[in-house]
N, C-alpha and C positions, 0 to 999 in steps of 0.2 A: 504491498501499499502505500500511499504517499509521501509518510511519515521515517519509513526504513531511513534513509538517510539520516533522519537523524537521530536514528538510534545509533548511526555505527559514531557519527561525529559523537556522541557524547560517552563511548566508551572511552573515549581517549580524552575529553576538552572538562568535562567536568560534572557533576553529582546528581543524577537525576534525585529528585526528592518525593515523597508520597506523604500525602496528607491523610489520617486515619477519617475515615466518614463514621462521625456521631448521628446516630439515628440514623443514618442512610442519607444525612445529608453535608456530612463532611465540616460538621459546627465544634466536633470536638480537636480539643486544645494539642492533640498529642500525634505523635506519627506512628505508625505500626510498625513493631520489629520484625516481622514475619513477612509483609509483600517484599516482590522481589528488589533487586536496582541492580541495575548498572554498575559497575566497577571506573575508575578516572583510573586511567594509567598516567599520574605522576611523574613519569620518569625523567620525559620531557620539561615538565613545568619550568624548569629553572632558570629558562629562557625568557619566562615572561618578566615585563618589566611597567613599573606603576605609568609610565609613557604612553605603553597602548591600553589603560584602562580607558573607561568612559569617564565625562569631565562629572568631577561630584555634584551633588545636587545643590541649589542655589537660594536664595532668600531665606540664612541661614537653619544647620543641621540638626535636626529632630534626631534623640536620643530616647529610647523607650525597650518597651518588652511586646512580646505578643502574650497574646488574653484570647482564653477560650468561654464558650460559652455555659461549661460546666466542666465539674471533675470531682471524679470517686463517685461519678451520677447525680451532683448537687449541683445547682446552679451556681453560678459564680458570684463572691462577695466581692463584687469589683473595687467597691469603696475602701475595703479594710488592704485587699491589694495592691491599686493606686498608692491611696498613704504608706504603704508598705514599702516598696519600688523608688519610693521618694527620701527612705530614711536608709534604706540600702548600706549599711556598714561598709567606709573604703569609698563610696560613690556620691555624685552628687549631680544634678541636672538628667536623672532620668524622671520623666514627666511627661514622657507621651507612652500611647497607647495604641498598638494593632489589631485590627480585629478582622474575621472571616464572616460577617454575618451583622444585622442592626437587628436582627429580630431577636426580642429577651426568651433564654431556653424555657421548652416546655408548651409555647404560645407560636399561635398564626403569621400574625404579624406585628405586635405588641412593643412598642419600640425598647429596647434593650435598658436595662437599667445604668447602664454603661456611660451612657447620656449624662444623666442624674449624678453621678459617681464623678465624673470630670471634670463637671461643673466647681460640685463641692471641691474638688481638690486641685486644683487648676490643671488640669491632665489635656493636653494635645489631643488628637486623634485620628487619626490613621484608621478608618472605617472603612468597611468591606460590605461588599453582596455576592452572597454566595450564588454560584450561576449554575454549578453542575451537577444542578435537581430539575434544574429545565424553568420553561415558562412561568410556571403558578408561583414556586419557592423565590423568584427575581420578582414577580407582581407584588407576594408579600413582601420582598425587600421592600422596595419602593412604596408599600404600604407606609411602611414602619419608616422610612425617612422621613417622607410629608408628614406622618405625626410628631413627630419628635421636633420637626424643626417649630412645627407651629406649638408645641407644647414648652420646648426652650429653648427659643430665642439667641440666648447666649453662645449658644453652641457656632454660633457664625465666626466667635474667634478664637473658638479650640480647635476648632478638624482643620486638618490641615493638607486633606484629599480625599478618596474615594478608591480604593481597589474593584474595579469590577470583575469579579473573577478570580483564583487563587489556583495555580498550577492544572487549570482545566485544559488547557492543552496539550500538556503532559501525560493524561492519563485519558483524551480524547480516545486513543487506537485501541483503548482495552474497555470501551464503552462507559466508562465512570464520567467519562468529562463533560466537556461541551467544544464545539467545534471552532473555528474561527469567523465563519460567517456568525453563528448564533452570539459571539462573544461580544461582534460590531454591531446588533440588534439590541444587546441588553446597554452595550455602551450610548445607544443613540436613545435608546429608554431613559435611561440616568439623567442625560443632560436633559431631555422633556421636563422630567420631575424632578430635578432641582428647578430647573424655570419656571414652572409651575408653582414651585415654593420658595421664589424670590433668591434663590442661592445659587452662587458660581464656584460652587468649590473642582480643584484640582481633582484630573481623575487619568488613572490609570489602570494596568491589568500587573499581577503580578504571576510569575512562570516559571519553570525551572533557564537558567542561562542560554545553553542551547539551544533553547524552541527561539529566542529571538534571533536569530541569526539564518532559522530557515523561514521559510513563504510566510506560513500561517503566522509568526509572528512578525514577521514584517510589514503583513497587512494592516498590523494594527497599531503600529508607531506613530502612524500619521493621524489617527483617530485620537490620541490621547496625547495627555500633557508632559506623564512621567512613566519611567519604564523600571517594572519590580523583579527584585533577583532574589531568589534562594537560591546559596550557595553551601556546599557541608562538604568538605574535605574530608571530614569524618567516614562519611558512607563512600566515599573511593581510593579508601587505603592514605590515606591522608595523613601528612603529620603535625601535628598542633603546633609545633612552631616552624613550621615552612609557611611564611608569608606567601612564598610561589605558590604554592597547592590551590591558596585562596585568588590570587590575583591572576591565574590561569583560566581559572571560571568566569572572573568576573570580566577577563580580558575577550570573551566572543562576542561580546553582547555588544551590537551598534553604538556608537555615541552621537545619534542622531537629535536623542532627547536622554537632560535630566537621568541618571540609573538611582534608583533607591535599596538600599539593601533590607528586604521587608522579612527575610531569615535566615541565619548563620546560628551556630553555634557548636557545642559537644557534649557529647553525652558525659556523665558520673559516673554511671553503670551500667552493667546490663552488655548484651552483644548483641550483634547483628550478623548474620550467617555471609553474608557476601563482602564481608571488610575485613581487612587481619588491621585495621586502627582498634584501639585500645581504650575503652570508655573508662576513665577514671575520675576524679577530682583533681588530682594532678596535673595528667592534661587538658580536662576542661580549664583550667587557671592558666595555663602554659595559652591554651588556643585565644581567651580572653584578654590577655597582655599582647600574644602576637600580634591580632588577627582585631582587637576592637582598640587595647590603649594605642597600638602600634599603627596603625593606620585611616580605623572608622571612627573613630567618634572623634566630635569635633568638625570633622570635613565632610562627611555624608549622610545622610538621611539613613539612621540606624535602629531598626527594633528587632533585636538580639532576640532569638529562641532560648528560654523560655522565661519568664521569671518565675511560676510554679506550675508542675505537672502533675501531682499527686502519686498514686500510685499506679507506676507504669512500667514494665519491662524494660524499656530504656528511657529513663529521665536524662531533661538537658535543663530543670529549671535548675536554677540558681539559690533559688528560698527552700528553704525545708520546710517551709510551711504557707498556707496565702496571707498569714499575717507578718513572717516572720522577718527581719529585719536583719539578722543574722546571714549573712551568708554561705553556703556549703565548703566555698573555698575564697580567698583574699583577690579580690574585684578590685584593690586599689590600683591606680597606674603609676 
């Protein structure tokens, strides 16, 4: 099929990332440790240089974490997590949050409680629309958007953008994602919904890095304001101390639009069958300092994966609990 060429590229250039589908709609915060993943050959990545990377985002760099709608089968307490993220020992300025959906856990189209929590904690928001479940779900997302704007006019000063979809093109060949034409339709619908609501926020789409150099990804670039990239050297047998393992994935993205790093991180425990990378708190700390402190924070809009992910087989969370301010490892830069 037409994306086979992209898979060949993925085997040598980046880390495909798989989002676990909570409640069949991908709203869960964590990745699955049982889904197949292609491996990245990083043996040639040392030739990458920072000059080949897409330009950093403009308008001030956001710094924050990813958040899901639920943890351990319970709705997320966003107010607690946002407040804790801003007080994490050894850090400062982690006051932004990225989402996969705007709909509250367990509802059809009720706006997420994250909106009010963001207002109360001064947290900026990269909103998300879950696109892989089809038109009905997207319609519900846009209903939630309209209701949230009407209920919370303060959002206009907190929302930095909306991601129309997350890794949909990567999942599309398996039947679990959405096609480029579908994503384009959802982008147009989102712009119309924003106009009707009286807001004008920056729109983008999030996918794995190799998707952006293929024809499907390129067909979206002219229709969006920024490119969202999920990059995980862990899944490709990368080294947590090698910046080139991260930049080689970023370097394949076209530089015609600002690139926002919407997911990256390193697990603190567990195993993944398709990689020789080691999950540990030591390696997670090394990756944070090498990629986060050494390259991203303050220079590029970045949402780390993740603040807290609960009881999962392959945890990436930096906090030991939803309200914990003492991280699993040193986050000092």
